[in-house]
C-alpha positions as CSV (number, residue, x, y, z in Angstrom):
1,X,52.8,6.5,-117.9
2,X,52.1,3.9,-120.5
3,X,54.3,3.5,-123.6
4,X,51.4,2.3,-125.6
5,X,50.7,4.5,-128.6
6,X,48.0,4.4,-131.3
7,X,50.7,3.5,-133.9
8,X,51.5,0.4,-131.9
9,X,47.9,-0.6,-131.2
10,X,46.3,0.2,-134.5
11,X,47.8,-2.8,-136.4
12,X,46.5,-5.1,-133.6
13,X,42.9,-4.0,-134.0
14,X,40.6,-6.3,-135.9
15,X,39.2,-4.8,-139.1
16,X,35.6,-5.5,-137.9
17,X,34.1,-6.0,-134.5
18,X,30.5,-7.4,-134.1
19,X,30.0,-6.7,-137.7
20,X,31.0,-3.0,-137.5
21,X,34.2,-1.5,-139.0
22,X,36.9,-0.4,-136.7
23,X,38.2,2.2,-139.1
24,X,36.7,4.7,-141.5
25,X,37.6,7.5,-143.7
26,X,38.9,10.7,-142.0
27,X,38.5,14.0,-143.7
28,X,41.4,15.4,-141.5
29,X,43.8,12.6,-142.5
30,X,42.6,12.2,-146.0
31,X,42.6,8.4,-145.6
32,X,41.0,5.5,-143.7
33,X,42.1,5.5,-140.1
34,X,41.3,3.7,-136.9
35,X,40.6,7.0,-134.9
36,X,42.3,5.3,-131.9
37,X,43.2,7.6,-129.0
38,X,45.3,6.5,-126.1
39,X,44.6,8.8,-123.2
40,X,43.3,9.1,-119.6
41,X,39.6,9.5,-118.8
42,X,40.3,13.0,-117.4
43,X,42.1,14.2,-120.6
44,X,39.4,12.7,-122.8
45,X,36.7,14.5,-120.8
46,X,38.6,17.8,-120.9
47,X,39.0,17.5,-124.7
48,X,35.7,16.0,-125.7
49,X,33.3,17.3,-123.1
50,X,34.9,20.5,-121.9
51,X,31.7,21.9,-120.4
52,X,31.4,19.2,-117.8
53,X,33.4,20.2,-114.7
54,X,35.8,17.7,-113.0
55,X,34.5,18.9,-109.6
56,X,30.9,19.1,-108.5
57,X,29.2,22.1,-110.1
58,X,26.9,24.7,-108.6
59,X,23.4,25.1,-109.9
60,X,24.3,27.8,-112.5
61,X,27.3,25.8,-113.9
62,X,25.2,22.7,-114.0
63,X,22.5,24.4,-116.0
64,X,25.0,25.7,-118.4
65,X,26.2,22.3,-119.5
66,X,24.8,21.5,-123.0
67,X,22.2,18.6,-123.0
68,X,24.2,16.8,-125.6
69,X,27.3,16.7,-123.4
70,X,25.2,15.3,-120.5
71,X,23.8,12.7,-122.9
72,X,27.2,11.7,-124.2
73,X,28.4,11.3,-120.6
74,X,25.5,9.4,-119.1
75,X,24.1,7.3,-122.0
76,X,25.4,4.3,-123.7
77,X,27.5,1.4,-122.5
78,X,30.9,1.6,-120.8
79,X,33.0,-1.4,-121.7
80,X,36.1,-0.8,-119.5
81,X,36.3,1.2,-116.3
82,X,38.5,-0.7,-113.8
83,X,39.2,2.3,-111.6
84,X,35.7,3.7,-111.7
85,X,36.5,7.2,-113.0
86,X,33.9,7.2,-115.8
87,X,31.3,5.6,-113.6
88,X,31.8,8.3,-110.9
89,X,31.3,11.1,-113.5
90,X,28.2,9.4,-114.9
91,X,26.7,9.0,-111.5
92,X,27.5,12.6,-110.5
93,X,25.7,13.9,-113.6
94,X,22.9,11.5,-114.2
95,X,20.4,13.6,-112.4
96,X,20.0,17.3,-111.3
97,X,22.1,18.4,-108.3
98,X,20.4,19.0,-105.0
99,X,19.4,22.7,-104.7
100,X,20.5,24.5,-101.5
101,X,18.1,26.9,-99.8
102,X,15.0,25.2,-101.1
103,X,13.8,25.8,-104.6
104,X,12.3,23.4,-107.1
105,X,14.3,21.3,-109.5
106,X,12.1,18.2,-109.8
107,X,8.5,17.4,-109.6
108,X,7.3,16.6,-106.1
109,X,7.9,13.0,-105.0
110,X,10.9,12.4,-107.4
């Protein structure tokens, strides 16, 4: 387990990156903060996208995932994923799961 904490990392962050601020006002904290979280991908997924299962989902569970959660997982750029955890989740949820027993998810030919 890493001993790195947001309190230790925050002062090392630049005030701006590529022209964008790295901190902004937090209503919860009542002050400007860096919103830095040090966590694992699994814990982040469980707290931020709780409707996305860690294991492959059956058709009913897959259809119950809110579109916004799928979008948050599959869209945008990933800047650092050395062990491939986020990439694996993104690939697993980038398209409808295969449907067992026939049925129709996608248009013919896709």
